[in-house]
N, C-alpha and C positions, 0 to 999 in steps of 0.2 A: 444531726439535723442542720446545724449551722454550716457544716461543710457543704451539704446539698444546696443550701441557699446561696453560699458563695459560688458554688459551681454554676449556678444559673448565670451569673455574671461572667465568670472565667471562660465559660464555653463559647461566649460570643465576642470576646476580645480579639482584636487583630494585632499582630506584632509586625505589621508591614513597615513600621517606622524604623525597624532595625535593618541596617544595610545588609543585603544578601540573604535575608530570611526567606526560606522557600515558600512557594505558594501551596504546594502539596507534597507530602512525604509519607508514603505507605499509609498505615492506619493511624498515624499519630498527629499529622498536621494537615489541615485543610483550610483553604482560603486564608493562609498565614496566621492561623490560630489553632485552637484545639479541634481535633477531628471529631465529628459527631459520634463516631463509634466509641471513642474514649469517654465522651460525655455520657452516653447511654450505658456504657459498661459500669461506670462509677455509680450512676443512679440505680441500676439494677442490683448491684452487689450490696451497696450500703442500704438502699431502700428495702431490699428483701429482709435484711437483718432487722431493720426498724419495724417492718410489718410483722415479722414473726414475734418480736418482743412485744409489740403493741397488742396482738391478739392473745399472747401468752398470759399477760397480766391484765387485771381489770381495774386497777387503781390508777386512773389517768389524771393529769393535771386539770384538764377541762372535760366536761361532758357535753356532747352535742345533742341536739334535738333528735328524738327517736324517729320522727317522721323523715328527717333528713337522712338518717342512716338507712331507713327503709327505701327512700327515694334512690339513693346511690346503689342499693342492692338491685332494684328494678332496672335502673339505668344500665348497669354493667351486665345484668342477665340478658336484657333485651339486645344489647350491643353484640354480645357473644352469639346469641341465638340467630339474629338476623345475618351476622357475618357467616355463620355456618350455612345458612340457606343460600346466601349469595355465592359461596364457594361451590355449591352443588348446581345451582340453577343458572347463574350468570356466566357469560364468557368474559374472561378477564386476562389482562396482559401478564398478571402475576399468578404464581401457583397458589393452591389452596392453603398450604401451610404458612405462606407469607401473609395471606389475608387474615388467618386466625391469629398469627403472631402480632399483627397490627392491632387487632381487637384486644388481645391480652395486654399489649403495651398501653393502650388507652385506659383500660380498667386499672392497671397498675398505677398509672399517672393519677387517676382520680382518687384511688384509695390512699396512696402515699401522701399526696399533697393536699387533699381535701379532708382526710380523716386523721391520718397519723400525725403529721406535723402540727396542725392546729390543736389537736388534743393533748400533745406532749410539750409543746414549746410555748412559753409565756408570750402573750401577744405583745407586751411591752418590749420584750427582748427581740422579738421578730421585727418590730417597727424600728427600734434603735439600730439594730444590726444592719438591716436593709438600708436605712437612711445613711448610715456612715459609709457603706460601700458605694452607694449610688452617688452621694455628694463627692466623695473622693474621685470617682471616675469622671464626674463632670469637670472637676478642677483639672485632672490630667488631660482631658479632651481639649480644654481651652488652652492649656500650656502647649499641647501638641499643635494646636492651631497656629500658635505664634512661631514655634521653631520649625514646623514642617507642614505648612498650610496645604500643600498639594496632597498630603496623605489623609487629610481630614474631610475632604469633600468627595462626594460620589454623585454624578448626575446633577451637579449644581446644588446639592443639599448636604448639610453637615452630618457626618457620621462619627466624628470624634475618633475615639480609640477602638471603635467597634467594626465588625465586618460589614454591617449593612445599616441602613437608615432606621428601620423600626426599632433596633436595639438602643440606639442613641435616644430616640423618642421615649421609649419605655423608661430608660434609666433617668433621663432628665425629668420626666413626669413623676416618677417615684420619689426622687430627691425633693422636688418642689412641694409635693403634697405631704410627704412624711415629715418634713421639717415643721409642719404645722403643729405636730405633737409637742415639740420642745418650745415652740414660740407661744402657743396658746394654753398648754396644759401644765407647764412647768415654770418654776421660779428660776430665773437665770441672773447671774451677775452681769454687770455692764459689758465687760469684755466678751463674755459668752454671747450676749445679745448681738453685739456687733458682728461676731463671727457668724452667727446664725443668719443675720440679715444679708451679709456678704454672700453666704452660701446660697440663699434664696436667689440673689441677683445672678450668681454664676449659673445656677440651674436654669433659671429663666432665659438667660442669654443663650445657653446651649440649646434650649428648646426652640427659641425664636429662630435660631440659625438653621434648624431642620426644616423650617417652613411648614410645619404641621399645624394647621389652624385648629383642628378639632381638639388636639391635645392641649394647645395653648388655652383654648376656651375652657377646657376641663379643669385646668390648674387655676385659672382666675375664678371660676365658679366654686372651686374647692375653698379658696380663701374667703369668698363671699359667704358660704355656708359656715365656715369656721367663725367668722365675725358674728353670725347669728346664733350659733349653738354653743359657743364658748363665751358666755356673758362676762362682761367686766364686773369688778366689784362695786363700781359707782355708776349711777344712772347716766350721768353726763358722759362718762367714758363710753358707755354702751351706745349712746346716741351717736357719738363721733364714729365709733366702729361701724355701725350700720350705715351711716352716711358715706363713709369711705368705701364700704363694700358696694353700695349701689353705684357710686362713681366709677369704681374699677370695672364693673360689668358694662356700664354704658360706654366707657372709654374703649374697652376691648371690642365691643360691637361696632363702634364707629371707626376706630383707628387701628385695630389689631393687624389687619392685612398690610396697611401702609407702614406700620412700625416694622413688621417682619421683612418686607421688601427693602426698606431703608437700611436695616441692619445688614442684610446680605450685600447690598450695594457698597456699604462702607467697608465691610471686611474683605470682599473679593474684588470689587470693582465691577460695575454693571457690564462693561464691554468685555470683560475677561472670562465671564462664566455664563453658561446657559441657565439662568434662574428658572426655577420651577414654572412651567408654562401655566398661564391662566386657564382655568377650565370651569365649566358649569358643573358644580359638585352634585346637584340634584340629577342632572341629565346623565352624568357618568355613573352614578350609583344605580340609576334606573336601568341603564344598559347592562350593568353587571347583574342586576336582579333578573332581567330578561334572559341573559345567557345562562344563569344558574337555573332558572325555572325550566328552560328548554332541556337542560341536562336532567333535571328532576323528572320531567315528563316522560323520559325514556323508560323509567322503571319506578313508578310512584309507589308501588306496594312494598317492595323490600329494599329499594334503593340500589346504589352501585358500590357502596363500600367505602371504607376509610382510605383506600389507596386510589380512589377514582381521580384525585387531583394530581396524581403522580404518573409518570411514564413507567416503562418497565424498569424495575429496580434490580441491580446486581451488586456484587460485592466490591467491584473495582471502581465504581463511580458513585458520587454523592451529588445531590442537587438536581434531582429529576422533577422537582416541583414545577407545576405549570399553573401560573396565575389565571390563565384563561379557563381552566377547569375548576377553579375554586370559587364557589358562589359567595359573593360578599354580602351575605344576609344570613343571620343565624338560623332562621327557620328553614329557608331554602337549602342551606348547607346541611341541616339535620335531615331534610328529605332526601338529598342526594346520598348521604351516608347510610341512612337506615329506613327510608320510606316514611309513609304517613304516620306510622306508630312512633317513630323516633321524633317526628315533628311535635306530636302531642306531649311526649315526655320532656323534650327541651322547653316547650312553651310553658308547661307547668312549673318547671324549675326556674325559668327566667322570671315569670310573674311572682313566684314565691320569694325569689331573691330580692326583688324590688320592695315587696311588702316588708320583709324582715329588715332590710337596710333602713327603711324609713323608721321602723320601730326602734332599731338600735341608735339611730341618730337622735331620737327624742329622749331616750331614757337610759342609755348604756353608759358605762364609765368612759372617760376621755379616749383611751386607746382604741376602744371599739368604735367610738364616734369617728375617729380618723379613718378607719377602714370602711365605715359606712359611707363617709364622704367620698372616698376613693371609688367605691362601687357605684354610687348614685351619679357621680359626674362622668363615669365611664359607660353608663347604660346605653347612650346612643352609639358609642364606639363599639361596644359589645354587640349591639344589634346589627350593625352594618358590616360585621366581619363574620368569619366562619365559626363553627363550633371548635373550641380549643381543646384538643385531645392529644397533642404531641408531647411525648416524653422529653424531647429535645428543645421544645419551644420556650423562649423566655417568657413571653406574655402568658402562655398556657399555664405554666407552673405557678406564676404569681397570682393569676386569677383564681385558680383552684385553692391556693392557700388562703387567700382573703375570703373566698366563699365559705371555706371551712370555718374560719373564725366568726363569720356572720351568723352561723348556725349554732354557736355555743349558747347554751341556755342555763347551765349550772356550773359554777366554779367549785372545784374540789381540790384543795391544796394537798399535796403529798405530805405525809407526816415526816 
């Protein structure tokens, strides 16, 4: 399980900073990093063994809510059934067996990362392990910025040691938020506290350099919630914490964009790079919603399938993803994938996740509170993106793991 978590990071790292490293090599290297086929191969082989072991024994470390287990059963059953209908009734660029394979892969992703790993792996171990890897990669990315700056920017935005911008954003966000666990829930020596605070600064700098305002606000909001829900031992200290929290949120709202632009100008030089163009976020998201709704309207009953946002897929090329075919709204995305029925299923799950996360935030142990904070601060981000069902996606796998932990209701230690 720890290897599969490490693989989430390893599969997105670029080795382009190594002179002469190939961009693509057979089925082993793609975009100067691990080929997606290798990533999927390890996930399927190791994941299959874990799933078999999981269902073979009944004594798990954690027990999940029975309604959640039933929900995942309905989720996967509907996805497989509607994909079979699409293969028969819809005209598609890809053959029926590839469509069914995509549905099976999505179900495999959900079962492995939302059921197996959260039920078998200690939540504290997951947080600590993920935090250590993500913080290390943030350090590496900033070191690489110093020694090979040209390699760390793509389209005017910081990508660090990764293949693309979203991976750097995800890793910097994970590092920043998961550091809360050690800062607020553990007793640390002074040297350890200094290291943790420096790590927070490094992670935040990496995130600011990506120019991703939504993720930056999510991190600041996470610390605000941590101040509120991890109370200090003294009333005076708690008052100071809450005051600082409100100040951080207000400062971010007023100056967050200016700080982000200023940091980019200092590091790259304003005239040397094309900084991320200013845009009306509401208007751009609404246009994406309209484009997605237009796609959904073509077949609202059964949808167009999991591969609708891809071109024709073959064995010799990877990267057929088309952002213009990917509705950036979770409900519209669900409609495009599986029609009206899938919208209902995803909406129920989304609403239930919010309710459970609030419940965990109020009364759960510290490690569960951290994950509840992660989910709640990412609700807007989850809503304005697609349904995450990719076995190879970084955010997809992390989201399902955290969702699985949110639905733990009984702890059962193995003897």
